N, C-alpha and C positions, 0 to 999 in steps of 0.2 A: 146232124146230131148236135152241133154247137148251138143252134137256135133253141133247142129244148133246154139245154143247160143254162143258156143265157137268160131265159125266161124265169127259171127257178132261182138262179143265183146271180143277182145283179152285181156289178162291180163294187157297189158300196155296201156289201154284206160283210160286216166286221166280226166274223166268227171263223171257226175252223173250216167250215164249208167254203167260205169265200177265199180264205187263204190258200187252200189246196187248189181250188178252181183257178185262181190267178197264177199260182205256181205252174200249173199244167198249161196255161195259156202261152207262157213264154217259149218253151221248146216247140209247142204246137204251131206257133206262128213261123218259127224258123224252119221247121221240118215240113211245113204245109200239110199237116195231118190232124185229124180230129180223134185219132185212136186214143190219145192220152186221156181224153175226157171219160172214156169207159172205165178208167181206173180210179177216177175221183171218188165215187161212192165207196169203193172198197177201202181206199186209204183213209177216208173220213170215218168209216165204220171202225177201222182199226184204232185210229186216234181217239175216237169217242169211247171205245172200250178201255183204252189206257187211262183216259180222264176219269171214267167211272171207277176203275180200279184204284186210282189215286185218291179219289174222294171216299171210297170205301175204307181205305187205310186211315184216312183222317178221321172218319167216323169211329172206327175201332180204337184209334189212339185217344180220341176225346173221351170215349166211354171208359177206358182204362184209367185215364187221369181223373175223371169224375169219381170213379170208385175209390181211388186213393184219397181224393179231396174229402169225400164224404166220410170215409173211415178214419181219417186222421184228425178230423175236427170233433172234439168232445165226444169221442166214442160213438160216432154215427148220428149225433144230433143234427137235425136239419139246419141247413144254412142256405140262405137265399143266394149268396155269391156262387156257390157251387152249382146251383140250379141255373143261374144266369150263364155260367161257363158252358154248361151242357146245352141248354136249349137255344140260347142266342148263337152259340157256335154252330150248332146244326142248322139253324135258320140261315146264317150267313153263308154256309157252304151250299145250301140248297139254292140260294140266289145265284151264287157264282157258277154252280153247276148248270143251272138253267141257261145262263148266258153262254157258257163254253160249249155245250153240246147242242144248242139250238141250231136248227137248219138256217135260220135267218135272224140277224140282229143288226139294226141300223144304229146310227149314232144316238138317236133319241131313246132307244131301248136301254142304254146304259144308265139311265136315270135310276133304274132299280138297283144299281150297284152303290148308291149313296150310303145305305146302311153298312156295306162292307168297308167303305172309307171311314165312316164314323167308328166302327168297331176297331179298325186298325189304329186310328188316332187314340182312342180310349185305352186300348190294351197295350200298345207298344210304347207309349210315352216318348221318352228320349232315346230308347233303344231302336236302332235302325230307322231313325226319323228321316234320314235322307231317302231311304227306299220307300217309306210311306209317302213322303212328299212327291217323289218321282212318280209313284204309281197313281196318286191322285191327280197330279198334273197331266200325265199321259191319258188317263181315263176321262177326265172331265174338262180340262182347260185348253188343250190344243184344239184349234179349229179344224173343221173337216176339210180335207183335200183329197184328191184322187191320184196320188202318185204311189204306185205299188213299189215296194213293200212298206213305205213310210206311212201309208194310210191305215195301217193296222196298229197304230199306237194305242188305241183303246184296249185292244186285246192284250198287248204287252203290259199296260197299266193294270188291267184286271189281274193278270197272272202275278204281277208284283205284289198286289194287295192280298191275293190268296196266299202267296208265299209268306208274307209277314204275319198273317193271322193263323199260321200253323199252330195246332194245339200245343205242341211242346214249347213254342215261344210264348204263347198267351198264358200258360199255366202259372208262371211266376207272378203275374199281376193278380190272379185270383187267389193264389196262396197268401199273398200279403193281405188282401181284402178279407179273406176268410178268417185268418188268424187275428186280424184287428177286431173283427166282430165278436170273436169268442172271448177276448180279453176283457 
């Protein structure tokens, strides 16, 4: 059975699938059993469900903030900054979600995360700049190497960037921009 899993999930698969697969390999080698690989799809499905739930909560939170931004600005007058908050935020989350729950993502696939890094730089400014910098460094600057678990630095960097672009953190940037446009 390990050959079937090896074909689907190479060692350089930098997403949840690859992480759980490599975690299962460690005790499997010491116990000389392949049974642990039977649980990999179940664990990954559970983690993917939790990731989907997390992003659904982010979606709901962003929609609530958008409603407050829209109603607070000149009694519902349209403001492009509140639209940017909503639609760019949803787009950034869609990119991150596609990388996190994908069954396969290699190092060159993380190029699509560049808008997440730009969004984090633009909206966070000097707040949590060390975490933004660390996330960008881990996701894009560290070269590829095959030492588990250190080779999952891209996944850690992506999670750091997703954390700093949390809608509650980003809203202060857009509140300032929205009110500046109204004045």
